[in-house]
N, C-alpha and C positions, 0 to 999 in steps of 0.2 A: 369445650370441643378441642381436641388435639389437632395440631397441624402436622403434615408430613415433614419428616426430617429433610431439609434442603441439602444436607451434606451426604455425599456418596463417597465410598472408599474404593481405591484401586480401580480407577476408571481408564479405559482405553482412549487414547487421543488420536488414533490413526485416522478416523473419519472426521476429525475436527481441525485438521490442518490440510491445506490444499496440495501439499507435496506428498501427502499420504505416507508420512514417515511413522514408523512404529514407536510408540512411547506410551507410558502410563502415568497418571497422576495419582499420588498418594491419597489426595482428597480433592473433591470436585463439587462445585455448586453453580447452578445457573441462576443468575441474579436478575430479577425483573422489577424490583422495587427497593427503596432505601431501607425499609424495615427488615426485609429478609437479609439484606447485606449486613446490617448491624448485628442481627442475630448470629449470622455465620462468623463474623469477625470476633464476636464475644464468646464464641463456643470454645471451651477449654481444650477440646480435642485438637484444635488447629492453632492454639496459642503459640506464638514464637516461630511458626513455620514460615519458610519463604512463600511468596505469593506471585502468581502469574495471572495477569488480566488477559483474557482471550476474547477476540472478536470473531472474525470469520476465519481466522487461521491462515490468511492468504499472504501474510508478510512475516512468516515465521519458519525457522528451521529448528526442529527439535532434535538435539544430538543425543538424547537418552531420556530415561524416565525423569519425571519431575518429582522431587521428594517432598513437596509442600502442597499448598492449596491453589488450585486453578479456579479462577472466577470467570465464568463465561458471561459476557454482557448480553442480557436479554431484555433490556429496556426498549419498549416499542411505542408507537404513536407518532403521528405527523400532522402538522396543522400550520395555518397562517396565523401568526401571533400578533402581527402589527403591520401597518401600512402607512407610508407617508407620501408626500408628493413625488418622491423620486424612486422609491423602492418598495418591494414586498419583503417581509421578514418571515422566514419559514423555519420552523423547528421540527426536528426529528429525534426520536429516541436513539441512543447509541447502538442498540441491537438491530436497527432496521438495515435491511439489505441495501447497499449503496446504489446499485443500478436500478432497482425497483423504485427507490426514492427519487432518483434523477428523472426517470420516465414519468413518475407521478407529477413532479413539479412542471414538467413540460405539458402534460395533458391538462393541468389546471391553469395553464397560461402564465407561468412564472419562469421564463427562460433564464439561462446563464450558465447552467452546469452541463449543457449538452455535450461538450467536448470530452467530458469525463465519463461518458456512458460506457457501460460494460466493464468498468474496473472492478475486480473482485473485492469482496470485503464488506465491512459494515460502515455505517455512518460514524460511529464512535472511533473507528480506526483511521478515518480520513484525515483528521487534524494531526494525529500522531505522525503520520508519514508525510503530511502535506502533499497528498496525491496530485498528480498532474499528467496531462496528455494533450497532444495536438494544440499546443499554444496556450493552454490554460492551466493554472494551478488553483487548487482549492482555496488557498489563502486569499485570492482575489475576491472571493464572494463570502468569505467567512465573516461572521459578526461577533458571535460569542459562544461559549459553551458552559455547561454545568457539570462539574465532576465531584466525585467523592474522594476525599483524602483518606487513604487507607492507614496513614500514620496517626492523624489527629481525630479521625472519625467525623470530621466536619464536611459539609457541602460547600464547595468553593466555586465562584464564578471567574471565568477567564475571558478577557477581550483579546483582540488581535495582537496588541503589543505584548501582553502577558505570555502569549503562546510562542513568541520569538521564532516565527516561521522562517525557514530557509529552504534551499533546494532539497526536497525529500527529507526534510528535517524539521524539528520543532523542539520546544522546551520538554516535551514528553518523551523525547528520545535522548535528551541530555540530562540536565539537572533534575528533571521530574520523572526520570525513567522508573517505571514500576511502582510509582507512588499513588497514581490516580486512576480511578475507574470513571471513564467519561459516560455520563448518563444521558446527556442530550446536547445537540448542537443546533445553533441558529445561524441561518445564512441570510445575507442581504443580497437580494436579486434585483438589480436596477430595472426600472420600467423602460428606460431608453436602451433597447437591446440592439446590438450589432453582431452579426455572425463573425466568428473567428475561423477563417478558412485559409490561412496563410500556409499551412503545411501542405506540401505537394500531394501527399496521399489523399487528403481531404478534398482538395481542389479537383484532383483527377476523378475521384469517385463521384462528385457532384456533376462534373462536366460529362461524364459517361452517361449520366441519367438526364442530361440536358436541363439541369437546374442552374439557373443564373442567379436568382434571388432566393436563396433557400430560407425556409422557415426553421425555427429551432428544432422541431421534430425531424425535419429532413437532414439537418446537420447531425443529429443524434443517430439517425438511421445510417448515415454515411460512416460515422465512427464505428458503429456496431458491425457493419459489413466489413470494414477494414480489419478490425480486431479479430473477427471470426475467421478471416482468411489467413491472417498472419500468426495468430497466437493459439496455442492449444487450449481446449476446454478442460479445466481441472476435473470435471466430472468424468472425463474419458482418459486423461493421462495426468498424473500428478505433476504439478508445477506451482510456482509462486509468482507467476507473471515475470515482468522484467527483473532480472536478478542483480544487475549492476547499474549504478548511477552513471549517467553521461558525464564524463570528466570535463572539468573546466580548467584550461591551461593558459599560461601567459602567452601574450601575442608572439613573442620571439620563438617560443617552443612550437607554436602552430606553424609559423613561417618555415621553420626547419623541417617539420614533418611534411608540410604541403609540397616542399621542393622534392622530397623523396618519394611521396606517395600520391600519385595523381588521382584526383577525384575524391580526396578526403573531405567528407561532409563537415561543415562547420557552421556555427551559429554565433555571430558577434554578440557580446554581452555589454551592458551599459558601462561597466568598469574598464572596458578595453580588452578584456580577456576573451577567449574563444571557447565555446562549448562544443565538444566533439561527440560523435555518435558511437557509444560503446558497442552497439551491435555490429557496426561496420568494422571497428578495430578487432573484435573477436572473430568475425568472419575472415578478415585478412590474415589473422593468426592461424587460420586453418581449423577452426572449431565448429563451424556450422555443420550440423548433422553428425558430428563426431561424438563417440561415446567413450567413457572411461568406466568400465564395469556397467552397473545398472543406471548410471547418471550420465547424461550428455546434453549437448546444446541442441535445441529444437531445429529440425531441418528447414523450417520456413523462417525462423527468426533466431539468430545465434544468441541474442540477448537473454533468451529464456532457457533455464536449466530444467530438464524434465526427468522424472523418475520413471524409467521404463519398466519398473516392477521389481519389488524386493529390496529397494534401496534403504539405507539407514542415513541418519544425520551425518555420520562420519563419512559416508560415500559422497554426500553433497558437499561437505567441507573439503574433501580431497579434490574433487573435480573442480570446484570453484577456485581453489588455489592453483590448480594446474592451468586453468584458463588465465588467471591473473598473472602467473609467472610467464606465460608465453606472450601476453600483451606487453608486459613490462620489458621483456627482452627485445621485442620487435619495435616498440614505440616509445619506450622510456616512460610509460604511464602506468601508475598503480591504480587499478580499478577498485572501487569501493562497493561492496555488496549492499543492496537495498534491504533485504530481509534482516530480521533480528535473530541471532543464534541464541538458543536457550538450552542449557544443559551442560554436561561436562565437555570442555573444549580441548581438542588436540593441540599440538604445537601451533603457535601463532604464525601467520604469514609475515614475512619480513616487512618492516615499515617502508 
């Protein structure tokens, strides 16, 4: 019995990236098991071609057509794989929708990820970016992952140390960039749960609903409500969520800025440095609601770049660099984009 060819040629990627940027893949395959992945990688039609691992396409800027093989992660499944006196261990396939997975863990009585509700993307992409929001980073509840090494053809296990998590960063964005397809991720969710409601928006949302001692689902509901108010829905307007990392500056730099800019939001870091709010810096630089051609900063949250229609990756590149230039000029801070740019690159932004 013959099996359908998993490889497709000349595939449009417009609907597979949340910025809705036009691009095509020379070759494309949706991968939901290791055997099909091996078959695709061994196929002589794609031998030697560059590869791009694609999750939900929510942290990606395509600046043109991709001349190689795009591998869409479609591993599914979720289950409790272990339990000890202190925690539940929950595994999910790399292709699972992140928000659906978070809500499922809460409904099953395994809290811990509620502050990360409604973040777009897949479970497999979460460790790559070390996603975070409202006082929580994914790394805090990460236990291990299983990935396929595209260079050696072997399945490899990674623990937290192997992943080298940093702020919106990991081994998979640095030395391991482009080499691994993450098939499954396991999270450690402690049984001793405490709500994380220190962020003003979350505390305010709960207070408005007269919630003093929130349940995990109530924290999730609050986060969902906040995100829906402040952030655009990628199904309605193309965007990649928060486009820039919150910069971390030395204490003396913060002191100088605070003296010049009243109300500058800041978050003290364990090493004595200060994390600043990139959205506030961008808004003060005059970019909230401002457009440069088809790309602009969202009217409700300057941190988000949106595609108003018809934009290309080059348009996103140009607008993001214009925003960075104005913030650098006003505050002396060089913002770093969160998404990964893939494709032909225009002139680089000055370091």
